[in-house]
mmJSON file of the N, C-alpha and C atoms, coordinates in Angstrom:
{"data_MODEL":{"atom_site":{
"group_PDB":["ATOM","ATOM","ATOM","ATOM","ATOM","ATOM","ATOM","ATOM","ATOM","ATOM","ATOM","ATOM","ATOM","ATOM","ATOM","ATOM","ATOM","ATOM","ATOM","ATOM","ATOM","ATOM","ATOM","ATOM","ATOM","ATOM","ATOM","ATOM","ATOM","ATOM","ATOM","ATOM","ATOM","ATOM","ATOM","ATOM","ATOM","ATOM","ATOM","ATOM","ATOM","ATOM","ATOM","ATOM","ATOM","ATOM","ATOM","ATOM","ATOM","ATOM","ATOM","ATOM","ATOM","ATOM","ATOM","ATOM","ATOM","ATOM","ATOM","ATOM","ATOM","ATOM","ATOM","ATOM","ATOM","ATOM","ATOM","ATOM","ATOM","ATOM","ATOM","ATOM","ATOM","ATOM","ATOM","ATOM","ATOM","ATOM","ATOM","ATOM","ATOM","ATOM","ATOM","ATOM","ATOM","ATOM","ATOM","ATOM","ATOM","ATOM","ATOM","ATOM","ATOM","ATOM","ATOM","ATOM","ATOM","ATOM","ATOM","ATOM","ATOM","ATOM","ATOM","ATOM","ATOM","ATOM","ATOM","ATOM","ATOM","ATOM","ATOM","ATOM","ATOM","ATOM","ATOM","ATOM","ATOM","ATOM","ATOM","ATOM","ATOM","ATOM","ATOM","ATOM","ATOM","ATOM","ATOM","ATOM","ATOM","ATOM","ATOM","ATOM","ATOM","ATOM","ATOM","ATOM","ATOM","ATOM","ATOM","ATOM","ATOM","ATOM","ATOM","ATOM","ATOM","ATOM","ATOM","ATOM","ATOM","ATOM","ATOM","ATOM","ATOM","ATOM","ATOM","ATOM","ATOM","ATOM","ATOM","ATOM","ATOM","ATOM","ATOM","ATOM","ATOM","ATOM","ATOM","ATOM","ATOM","ATOM","ATOM","ATOM","ATOM","ATOM","ATOM","ATOM","ATOM","ATOM","ATOM","ATOM","ATOM","ATOM","ATOM","ATOM","ATOM","ATOM","ATOM","ATOM","ATOM","ATOM","ATOM","ATOM","ATOM","ATOM","ATOM","ATOM","ATOM","ATOM","ATOM","ATOM","ATOM","ATOM","ATOM","ATOM"],
"id":[1,2,3,4,5,6,7,8,9,10,11,12,13,14,15,16,17,18,19,20,21,22,23,24,25,26,27,28,29,30,31,32,33,34,35,36,37,38,39,40,41,42,43,44,45,46,47,48,49,50,51,52,53,54,55,56,57,58,59,60,61,62,63,64,65,66,67,68,69,70,71,72,73,74,75,76,77,78,79,80,81,82,83,84,85,86,87,88,89,90,91,92,93,94,95,96,97,98,99,100,101,102,103,104,105,106,107,108,109,110,111,112,113,114,115,116,117,118,119,120,121,122,123,124,125,126,127,128,129,130,131,132,133,134,135,136,137,138,139,140,141,142,143,144,145,146,147,148,149,150,151,152,153,154,155,156,157,158,159,160,161,162,163,164,165,166,167,168,169,170,171,172,173,174,175,176,177,178,179,180,181,182,183,184,185,186,187,188,189,190,191,192,193,194,195,196,197,198,199,200,201,202,203,204],
"type_symbol":["N","C","C","N","C","C","N","C","C","N","C","C","N","C","C","N","C","C","N","C","C","N","C","C","N","C","C","N","C","C","N","C","C","N","C","C","N","C","C","N","C","C","N","C","C","N","C","C","N","C","C","N","C","C","N","C","C","N","C","C","N","C","C","N","C","C","N","C","C","N","C","C","N","C","C","N","C","C","N","C","C","N","C","C","N","C","C","N","C","C","N","C","C","N","C","C","N","C","C","N","C","C","N","C","C","N","C","C","N","C","C","N","C","C","N","C","C","N","C","C","N","C","C","N","C","C","N","C","C","N","C","C","N","C","C","N","C","C","N","C","C","N","C","C","N","C","C","N","C","C","N","C","C","N","C","C","N","C","C","N","C","C","N","C","C","N","C","C","N","C","C","N","C","C","N","C","C","N","C","C","N","C","C","N","C","C","N","C","C","N","C","C","N","C","C","N","C","C","N","C","C","N","C","C"],
"label_atom_id":["N","CA","C","N","CA","C","N","CA","C","N","CA","C","N","CA","C","N","CA","C","N","CA","C","N","CA","C","N","CA","C","N","CA","C","N","CA","C","N","CA","C","N","CA","C","N","CA","C","N","CA","C","N","CA","C","N","CA","C","N","CA","C","N","CA","C","N","CA","C","N","CA","C","N","CA","C","N","CA","C","N","CA","C","N","CA","C","N","CA","C","N","CA","C","N","CA","C","N","CA","C","N","CA","C","N","CA","C","N","CA","C","N","CA","C","N","CA","C","N","CA","C","N","CA","C","N","CA","C","N","CA","C","N","CA","C","N","CA","C","N","CA","C","N","CA","C","N","CA","C","N","CA","C","N","CA","C","N","CA","C","N","CA","C","N","CA","C","N","CA","C","N","CA","C","N","CA","C","N","CA","C","N","CA","C","N","CA","C","N","CA","C","N","CA","C","N","CA","C","N","CA","C","N","CA","C","N","CA","C","N","CA","C","N","CA","C","N","CA","C","N","CA","C","N","CA","C","N","CA","C","N","CA","C","N","CA","C"],
"label_alt_id":[null,null,null,null,null,null,null,null,null,null,null,null,null,null,null,null,null,null,null,null,null,null,null,null,null,null,null,null,null,null,null,null,null,null,null,null,null,null,null,null,null,null,null,null,null,null,null,null,null,null,null,null,null,null,null,null,null,null,null,null,null,null,null,null,null,null,null,null,null,null,null,null,null,null,null,null,null,null,null,null,null,null,null,null,null,null,null,null,null,null,null,null,null,null,null,null,null,null,null,null,null,null,null,null,null,null,null,null,null,null,null,null,null,null,null,null,null,null,null,null,null,null,null,null,null,null,null,null,null,null,null,null,null,null,null,null,null,null,null,null,null,null,null,null,null,null,null,null,null,null,null,null,null,null,null,null,null,null,null,null,null,null,null,null,null,null,null,null,null,null,null,null,null,null,null,null,null,null,null,null,null,null,null,null,null,null,null,null,null,null,null,null,null,null,null,null,null,null,null,null,null,null,null,null],
"label_comp_id":["MET","MET","MET","VAL","VAL","VAL","PHE","PHE","PHE","LEU","LEU","LEU","ALA","ALA","ALA","LEU","LEU","LEU","LEU","LEU","LEU","PRO","PRO","PRO","ALA","ALA","ALA","LEU","LEU","LEU","LEU","LEU","LEU","SER","SER","SER","LEU","LEU","LEU","LEU","LEU","LEU","THR","THR","THR","LEU","LEU","LEU","GLY","GLY","GLY","ALA","ALA","ALA","HIS","HIS","HIS","TYR","TYR","TYR","LEU","LEU","LEU","ARG","ARG","ARG","GLY","GLY","GLY","GLY","GLY","GLY","HIS","HIS","HIS","TRP","TRP","TRP","VAL","VAL","VAL","PRO","PRO","PRO","VAL","VAL","VAL","ALA","ALA","ALA","LEU","LEU","LEU","CYS","CYS","CYS","LEU","LEU","LEU","ALA","ALA","ALA","LEU","LEU","LEU","ALA","ALA","ALA","ALA","ALA","ALA","ALA","ALA","ALA","LEU","LEU","LEU","ALA","ALA","ALA","ILE","ILE","ILE","PRO","PRO","PRO","ARG","ARG","ARG","ARG","ARG","ARG","TRP","TRP","TRP","ALA","ALA","ALA","ALA","ALA","ALA","VAL","VAL","VAL","LEU","LEU","LEU","VAL","VAL","VAL","GLN","GLN","GLN","ALA","ALA","ALA","ALA","ALA","ALA","LEU","LEU","LEU","LEU","LEU","LEU","LEU","LEU","LEU","GLY","GLY","GLY","ALA","ALA","ALA","ALA","ALA","ALA","GLU","GLU","GLU","TRP","TRP","TRP","VAL","VAL","VAL","ARG","ARG","ARG","PRO","PRO","PRO","ARG","ARG","ARG","VAL","VAL","VAL","GLY","GLY","GLY","LEU","LEU","LEU"],
"label_asym_id":["A","A","A","A","A","A","A","A","A","A","A","A","A","A","A","A","A","A","A","A","A","A","A","A","A","A","A","A","A","A","A","A","A","A","A","A","A","A","A","A","A","A","A","A","A","A","A","A","A","A","A","A","A","A","A","A","A","A","A","A","A","A","A","A","A","A","A","A","A","A","A","A","A","A","A","A","A","A","A","A","A","A","A","A","A","A","A","A","A","A","A","A","A","A","A","A","A","A","A","A","A","A","A","A","A","A","A","A","A","A","A","A","A","A","A","A","A","A","A","A","A","A","A","A","A","A","A","A","A","A","A","A","A","A","A","A","A","A","A","A","A","A","A","A","A","A","A","A","A","A","A","A","A","A","A","A","A","A","A","A","A","A","A","A","A","A","A","A","A","A","A","A","A","A","A","A","A","A","A","A","A","A","A","A","A","A","A","A","A","A","A","A","A","A","A","A","A","A","A","A","A","A","A","A"],
"label_entity_id":["1","1","1","1","1","1","1","1","1","1","1","1","1","1","1","1","1","1","1","1","1","1","1","1","1","1","1","1","1","1","1","1","1","1","1","1","1","1","1","1","1","1","1","1","1","1","1","1","1","1","1","1","1","1","1","1","1","1","1","1","1","1","1","1","1","1","1","1","1","1","1","1","1","1","1","1","1","1","1","1","1","1","1","1","1","1","1","1","1","1","1","1","1","1","1","1","1","1","1","1","1","1","1","1","1","1","1","1","1","1","1","1","1","1","1","1","1","1","1","1","1","1","1","1","1","1","1","1","1","1","1","1","1","1","1","1","1","1","1","1","1","1","1","1","1","1","1","1","1","1","1","1","1","1","1","1","1","1","1","1","1","1","1","1","1","1","1","1","1","1","1","1","1","1","1","1","1","1","1","1","1","1","1","1","1","1","1","1","1","1","1","1","1","1","1","1","1","1","1","1","1","1","1","1"],
"label_seq_id":[1,1,1,2,2,2,3,3,3,4,4,4,5,5,5,6,6,6,7,7,7,8,8,8,9,9,9,10,10,10,11,11,11,12,12,12,13,13,13,14,14,14,15,15,15,16,16,16,17,17,17,18,18,18,19,19,19,20,20,20,21,21,21,22,22,22,23,23,23,24,24,24,25,25,25,26,26,26,27,27,27,28,28,28,29,29,29,30,30,30,31,31,31,32,32,32,33,33,33,34,34,34,35,35,35,36,36,36,37,37,37,38,38,38,39,39,39,40,40,40,41,41,41,42,42,42,43,43,43,44,44,44,45,45,45,46,46,46,47,47,47,48,48,48,49,49,49,50,50,50,51,51,51,52,52,52,53,53,53,54,54,54,55,55,55,56,56,56,57,57,57,58,58,58,59,59,59,60,60,60,61,61,61,62,62,62,63,63,63,64,64,64,65,65,65,66,66,66,67,67,67,68,68,68],
"pdbx_PDB_ins_code":[null,null,null,null,null,null,null,null,null,null,null,null,null,null,null,null,null,null,null,null,null,null,null,null,null,null,null,null,null,null,null,null,null,null,null,null,null,null,null,null,null,null,null,null,null,null,null,null,null,null,null,null,null,null,null,null,null,null,null,null,null,null,null,null,null,null,null,null,null,null,null,null,null,null,null,null,null,null,null,null,null,null,null,null,null,null,null,null,null,null,null,null,null,null,null,null,null,null,null,null,null,null,null,null,null,null,null,null,null,null,null,null,null,null,null,null,null,null,null,null,null,null,null,null,null,null,null,null,null,null,null,null,null,null,null,null,null,null,null,null,null,null,null,null,null,null,null,null,null,null,null,null,null,null,null,null,null,null,null,null,null,null,null,null,null,null,null,null,null,null,null,null,null,null,null,null,null,null,null,null,null,null,null,null,null,null,null,null,null,null,null,null,null,null,null,null,null,null,null,null,null,null,null,null],
"Cartn_x":[-4.629,-3.948,-4.615,-5.927,-6.63,-6.122,-5.831,-5.324,-4.017,-3.151,-1.881,-2.093,-3.121,-3.43,-3.994,-4.724,-5.332,-4.423,-3.327,-2.44,-1.888,-1.439,-0.958,-2.04,-3.26,-4.35,-4.664,-4.657,-4.927,-3.864,-2.614,-1.534,-1.586,-1.943,-2.072,-3.194,-4.318,-5.434,-5.079,-4.376,-3.978,-2.956,-2.053,-1.081,-1.779,-2.745,-3.514,-4.296,-4.864,-5.566,-4.636,-3.416,-2.438,-2.047,-1.995,-1.696,-2.764,-4.022,-5.104,-5.174,-4.856,-4.88,-3.855,-2.706,-1.667,-2.133,-2.974,-3.513,-4.754,-5.247,-6.422,-7.733,-7.746,-8.955,-9.622,-10.644,-11.237,-12.159,-12.848,-13.77,-13.023,-11.944,-11.202,-10.567,-10.197,-9.661,-10.737,-11.943,-13.046,-13.365,-13.292,-13.531,-12.468,-11.224,-10.15,-10.355,-10.778,-11.043,-12.243,-13.258,-14.425,-14.05,-13.197,-12.752,-11.88,-11.106,-10.315,-11.246,-12.341,-13.325,-14.039,-14.18,-14.844,-14.027,-12.757,-11.946,-12.439,-13.182,-13.707,-14.974,-15.509,-16.736,-16.337,-16.725,-16.321,-17.26,-17.397,-18.26,-17.448,-17.846,-17.138,-17.193,-18.345,-18.485,-17.56,-17.311,-16.415,-14.985,-14.593,-13.244,-13.058,-14.06,-13.973,-13.93,-14.7,-14.714,-13.341,-12.73,-11.411,-10.363,-10.444,-9.506,-9.609,-10.827,-11.023,-10.471,-10.692,-10.175,-8.648,-8.042,-6.583,-6.02,-6.741,-6.316,-6.373,-7.441,-7.536,-6.474,-6.178,-5.124,-3.762,-3.508,-2.248,-2.159,-3.275,-3.288,-3.026,-3.532,-3.3,-1.821,-1.138,0.281,1.148,0.705,1.485,1.283,0.093,-0.285,0.728,1.191,2.137,3.505,3.855,5.167,5.267,4.135,4.161,3.607,3.17,2.729,1.352,0.432,-0.928,-1.747],
"Cartn_y":[-10.906,-10.043,-8.676,-8.642,-7.362,-6.436,-7.017,-6.202,-5.507,-6.207,-5.602,-4.471,-4.6,-3.543,-2.306,-2.509,-1.393,-0.819,-1.484,-1.054,0.359,0.785,2.173,3.213,2.964,3.901,3.929,2.765,2.693,3.446,3.224,3.924,5.431,5.825,7.257,7.895,7.204,7.742,7.825,6.827,6.866,7.969,8.187,9.277,10.625,10.758,12.003,12.23,11.174,11.291,11.706,11.174,11.569,13.035,13.506,14.919,15.809,15.443,16.225,16.05,14.866,14.614,15.486,15.669,16.504,17.958,18.396,19.745,19.866,18.742,18.779,18.897,18.546,18.629,17.254,17.084,15.769,15.331,16.247,15.858,15.269,15.906,15.272,13.932,13.787,12.503,11.427,11.746,10.784,10.473,11.473,11.241,10.331,10.529,9.663,8.225,8.034,6.68,6.057,6.874,6.366,6.003,6.796,6.484,5.238,5.036,3.808,2.597,2.741,1.66,1.474,2.569,2.494,1.695,1.492,0.666,-0.773,-1.183,-2.55,-2.716,-1.626,-1.682,-1.88,-2.989,-3.265,-2.624,-1.322,-0.591,0.518,0.892,1.925,3.27,3.622,4.922,5.037,3.935,3.968,4.221,3.603,3.813,5.259,5.807,7.203,8.154,7.865,8.693,8.706,7.539,7.453,8.156,7.993,8.662,10.175,10.691,12.134,12.634,11.879,12.274,12.271,11.289,11.252,12.381,12.768,13.913,15.201,15.373,16.548,16.497,15.306,15.148,15.517,15.155,15.539,17.056,17.687,19.15,19.773,19.151,19.65,19.576,18.519,18.378,19.305,19.612,20.466,21.947,22.301,23.705,24.49,24.032,24.852,24.988,24.053,24.076,25.024,25.335,26.234,27.606,27.804,29.115,29.527,28.587,28.937,29.374],
"Cartn_z":[5.301,4.37,4.246,4.464,4.397,5.499,6.659,7.768,7.387,6.69,6.283,5.281,4.443,3.487,4.192,5.293,6.017,7.099,7.386,8.464,8.288,7.096,6.954,7.267,6.809,7.091,8.577,9.212,10.648,11.44,11.112,11.817,11.573,10.372,10.073,10.878,10.998,11.783,13.265,13.769,15.172,15.434,14.493,14.63,14.572,13.677,13.597,14.888,15.442,16.714,17.839,17.839,18.855,18.701,17.464,17.2,17.845,17.649,18.244,19.756,20.24,21.681,22.396,21.784,22.386,22.524,21.595,21.661,22.541,23.032,23.897,23.142,21.873,21.049,21.025,21.852,22.066,20.951,20.309,19.236,18.043,17.559,16.462,16.858,18.128,18.59,18.462,18.887,18.783,17.32,16.457,15.028,14.425,14.813,14.314,14.767,16.001,16.483,15.767,15.498,14.774,13.34,12.734,11.375,11.353,12.413,12.504,12.59,13.305,13.377,12.041,11.286,9.982,8.972,9.257,8.36,8.315,9.328,9.377,8.533,8.019,7.213,5.745,5.164,3.779,2.751,2.813,1.875,1.219,0.03,-0.733,-0.019,0.545,1.203,2.402,3.095,4.251,3.801,2.7,2.175,1.717,1.053,0.595,1.788,2.81,4.015,4.695,4.818,5.447,4.58,3.273,2.377,2.486,2.548,2.68,4.011,5.066,6.376,6.392,5.759,5.704,4.852,3.817,3.006,3.821,4.602,5.476,6.576,7.062,8.061,7.509,6.259,5.62,5.49,5.155,5.071,6.442,7.49,8.854,9.21,8.781,9.096,8.248,7.032,6.133,6.463,6.914,7.134,7.961,9.111,9.885,9.222,8.363,7.76,6.564,5.946,4.787,5.133,6.35,6.811,6.349,6.175,5.765,6.947],
"occupancy":[1.0,1.0,1.0,1.0,1.0,1.0,1.0,1.0,1.0,1.0,1.0,1.0,1.0,1.0,1.0,1.0,1.0,1.0,1.0,1.0,1.0,1.0,1.0,1.0,1.0,1.0,1.0,1.0,1.0,1.0,1.0,1.0,1.0,1.0,1.0,1.0,1.0,1.0,1.0,1.0,1.0,1.0,1.0,1.0,1.0,1.0,1.0,1.0,1.0,1.0,1.0,1.0,1.0,1.0,1.0,1.0,1.0,1.0,1.0,1.0,1.0,1.0,1.0,1.0,1.0,1.0,1.0,1.0,1.0,1.0,1.0,1.0,1.0,1.0,1.0,1.0,1.0,1.0,1.0,1.0,1.0,1.0,1.0,1.0,1.0,1.0,1.0,1.0,1.0,1.0,1.0,1.0,1.0,1.0,1.0,1.0,1.0,1.0,1.0,1.0,1.0,1.0,1.0,1.0,1.0,1.0,1.0,1.0,1.0,1.0,1.0,1.0,1.0,1.0,1.0,1.0,1.0,1.0,1.0,1.0,1.0,1.0,1.0,1.0,1.0,1.0,1.0,1.0,1.0,1.0,1.0,1.0,1.0,1.0,1.0,1.0,1.0,1.0,1.0,1.0,1.0,1.0,1.0,1.0,1.0,1.0,1.0,1.0,1.0,1.0,1.0,1.0,1.0,1.0,1.0,1.0,1.0,1.0,1.0,1.0,1.0,1.0,1.0,1.0,1.0,1.0,1.0,1.0,1.0,1.0,1.0,1.0,1.0,1.0,1.0,1.0,1.0,1.0,1.0,1.0,1.0,1.0,1.0,1.0,1.0,1.0,1.0,1.0,1.0,1.0,1.0,1.0,1.0,1.0,1.0,1.0,1.0,1.0,1.0,1.0,1.0,1.0,1.0,1.0],
"B_iso_or_equiv":[0.0,0.0,0.0,0.0,0.0,0.0,0.0,0.0,0.0,0.0,0.0,0.0,0.0,0.0,0.0,0.0,0.0,0.0,0.0,0.0,0.0,0.0,0.0,0.0,0.0,0.0,0.0,0.0,0.0,0.0,0.0,0.0,0.0,0.0,0.0,0.0,0.0,0.0,0.0,0.0,0.0,0.0,0.0,0.0,0.0,0.0,0.0,0.0,0.0,0.0,0.0,0.0,0.0,0.0,0.0,0.0,0.0,0.0,0.0,0.0,0.0,0.0,0.0,0.0,0.0,0.0,0.0,0.0,0.0,0.0,0.0,0.0,0.0,0.0,0.0,0.0,0.0,0.0,0.0,0.0,0.0,0.0,0.0,0.0,0.0,0.0,0.0,0.0,0.0,0.0,0.0,0.0,0.0,0.0,0.0,0.0,0.0,0.0,0.0,0.0,0.0,0.0,0.0,0.0,0.0,0.0,0.0,0.0,0.0,0.0,0.0,0.0,0.0,0.0,0.0,0.0,0.0,0.0,0.0,0.0,0.0,0.0,0.0,0.0,0.0,0.0,0.0,0.0,0.0,0.0,0.0,0.0,0.0,0.0,0.0,0.0,0.0,0.0,0.0,0.0,0.0,0.0,0.0,0.0,0.0,0.0,0.0,0.0,0.0,0.0,0.0,0.0,0.0,0.0,0.0,0.0,0.0,0.0,0.0,0.0,0.0,0.0,0.0,0.0,0.0,0.0,0.0,0.0,0.0,0.0,0.0,0.0,0.0,0.0,0.0,0.0,0.0,0.0,0.0,0.0,0.0,0.0,0.0,0.0,0.0,0.0,0.0,0.0,0.0,0.0,0.0,0.0,0.0,0.0,0.0,0.0,0.0,0.0,0.0,0.0,0.0,0.0,0.0,0.0],
"pdbx_formal_charge":[null,null,null,null,null,null,null,null,null,null,null,null,null,null,null,null,null,null,null,null,null,null,null,null,null,null,null,null,null,null,null,null,null,null,null,null,null,null,null,null,null,null,null,null,null,null,null,null,null,null,null,null,null,null,null,null,null,null,null,null,null,null,null,null,null,null,null,null,null,null,null,null,null,null,null,null,null,null,null,null,null,null,null,null,null,null,null,null,null,null,null,null,null,null,null,null,null,null,null,null,null,null,null,null,null,null,null,null,null,null,null,null,null,null,null,null,null,null,null,null,null,null,null,null,null,null,null,null,null,null,null,null,null,null,null,null,null,null,null,null,null,null,null,null,null,null,null,null,null,null,null,null,null,null,null,null,null,null,null,null,null,null,null,null,null,null,null,null,null,null,null,null,null,null,null,null,null,null,null,null,null,null,null,null,null,null,null,null,null,null,null,null,null,null,null,null,null,null,null,null,null,null,null,null],
"auth_seq_id":[1,1,1,2,2,2,3,3,3,4,4,4,5,5,5,6,6,6,7,7,7,8,8,8,9,9,9,10,10,10,11,11,11,12,12,12,13,13,13,14,14,14,15,15,15,16,16,16,17,17,17,18,18,18,19,19,19,20,20,20,21,21,21,22,22,22,23,23,23,24,24,24,25,25,25,26,26,26,27,27,27,28,28,28,29,29,29,30,30,30,31,31,31,32,32,32,33,33,33,34,34,34,35,35,35,36,36,36,37,37,37,38,38,38,39,39,39,40,40,40,41,41,41,42,42,42,43,43,43,44,44,44,45,45,45,46,46,46,47,47,47,48,48,48,49,49,49,50,50,50,51,51,51,52,52,52,53,53,53,54,54,54,55,55,55,56,56,56,57,57,57,58,58,58,59,59,59,60,60,60,61,61,61,62,62,62,63,63,63,64,64,64,65,65,65,66,66,66,67,67,67,68,68,68],
"auth_comp_id":["MET","MET","MET","VAL","VAL","VAL","PHE","PHE","PHE","LEU","LEU","LEU","ALA","ALA","ALA","LEU","LEU","LEU","LEU","LEU","LEU","PRO","PRO","PRO","ALA","ALA","ALA","LEU","LEU","LEU","LEU","LEU","LEU","SER","SER","SER","LEU","LEU","LEU","LEU","LEU","LEU","THR","THR","THR","LEU","LEU","LEU","GLY","GLY","GLY","ALA","ALA","ALA","HIS","HIS","HIS","TYR","TYR","TYR","LEU","LEU","LEU","ARG","ARG","ARG","GLY","GLY","GLY","GLY","GLY","GLY","HIS","HIS","HIS","TRP","TRP","TRP","VAL","VAL","VAL","PRO","PRO","PRO","VAL","VAL","VAL","ALA","ALA","ALA","LEU","LEU","LEU","CYS","CYS","CYS","LEU","LEU","LEU","ALA","ALA","ALA","LEU","LEU","LEU","ALA","ALA","ALA","ALA","ALA","ALA","ALA","ALA","ALA","LEU","LEU","LEU","ALA","ALA","ALA","ILE","ILE","ILE","PRO","PRO","PRO","ARG","ARG","ARG","ARG","ARG","ARG","TRP","TRP","TRP","ALA","ALA","ALA","ALA","ALA","ALA","VAL","VAL","VAL","LEU","LEU","LEU","VAL","VAL","VAL","GLN","GLN","GLN","ALA","ALA","ALA","ALA","ALA","ALA","LEU","LEU","LEU","LEU","LEU","LEU","LEU","LEU","LEU","GLY","GLY","GLY","ALA","ALA","ALA","ALA","ALA","ALA","GLU","GLU","GLU","TRP","TRP","TRP","VAL","VAL","VAL","ARG","ARG","ARG","PRO","PRO","PRO","ARG","ARG","ARG","VAL","VAL","VAL","GLY","GLY","GLY","LEU","LEU","LEU"],
"auth_asym_id":["A","A","A","A","A","A","A","A","A","A","A","A","A","A","A","A","A","A","A","A","A","A","A","A","A","A","A","A","A","A","A","A","A","A","A","A","A","A","A","A","A","A","A","A","A","A","A","A","A","A","A","A","A","A","A","A","A","A","A","A","A","A","A","A","A","A","A","A","A","A","A","A","A","A","A","A","A","A","A","A","A","A","A","A","A","A","A","A","A","A","A","A","A","A","A","A","A","A","A","A","A","A","A","A","A","A","A","A","A","A","A","A","A","A","A","A","A","A","A","A","A","A","A","A","A","A","A","A","A","A","A","A","A","A","A","A","A","A","A","A","A","A","A","A","A","A","A","A","A","A","A","A","A","A","A","A","A","A","A","A","A","A","A","A","A","A","A","A","A","A","A","A","A","A","A","A","A","A","A","A","A","A","A","A","A","A","A","A","A","A","A","A","A","A","A","A","A","A","A","A","A","A","A","A"],
"auth_atom_id":["N","CA","C","N","CA","C","N","CA","C","N","CA","C","N","CA","C","N","CA","C","N","CA","C","N","CA","C","N","CA","C","N","CA","C","N","CA","C","N","CA","C","N","CA","C","N","CA","C","N","CA","C","N","CA","C","N","CA","C","N","CA","C","N","CA","C","N","CA","C","N","CA","C","N","CA","C","N","CA","C","N","CA","C","N","CA","C","N","CA","C","N","CA","C","N","CA","C","N","CA","C","N","CA","C","N","CA","C","N","CA","C","N","CA","C","N","CA","C","N","CA","C","N","CA","C","N","CA","C","N","CA","C","N","CA","C","N","CA","C","N","CA","C","N","CA","C","N","CA","C","N","CA","C","N","CA","C","N","CA","C","N","CA","C","N","CA","C","N","CA","C","N","CA","C","N","CA","C","N","CA","C","N","CA","C","N","CA","C","N","CA","C","N","CA","C","N","CA","C","N","CA","C","N","CA","C","N","CA","C","N","CA","C","N","CA","C","N","CA","C","N","CA","C","N","CA","C","N","CA","C","N","CA","C","N","CA","C"],
"pdbx_PDB_model_num":[1,1,1,1,1,1,1,1,1,1,1,1,1,1,1,1,1,1,1,1,1,1,1,1,1,1,1,1,1,1,1,1,1,1,1,1,1,1,1,1,1,1,1,1,1,1,1,1,1,1,1,1,1,1,1,1,1,1,1,1,1,1,1,1,1,1,1,1,1,1,1,1,1,1,1,1,1,1,1,1,1,1,1,1,1,1,1,1,1,1,1,1,1,1,1,1,1,1,1,1,1,1,1,1,1,1,1,1,1,1,1,1,1,1,1,1,1,1,1,1,1,1,1,1,1,1,1,1,1,1,1,1,1,1,1,1,1,1,1,1,1,1,1,1,1,1,1,1,1,1,1,1,1,1,1,1,1,1,1,1,1,1,1,1,1,1,1,1,1,1,1,1,1,1,1,1,1,1,1,1,1,1,1,1,1,1,1,1,1,1,1,1,1,1,1,1,1,1,1,1,1,1,1,1]
}}}
């Protein structure tokens, strides 16, 4: 059941990694994969780290649409 709870975050990180992969940015792709692996760590700091990364990823997806 824990896997089902983490599935949206995992899919979001993989989609964000694909976004960077399409642009040829290898370091953010590696970070997204590392953060996906961090979902397996049952610690509070890992959850906060993934949440912060997903928040920055959301800003990355919104940025071109609002002209920032």
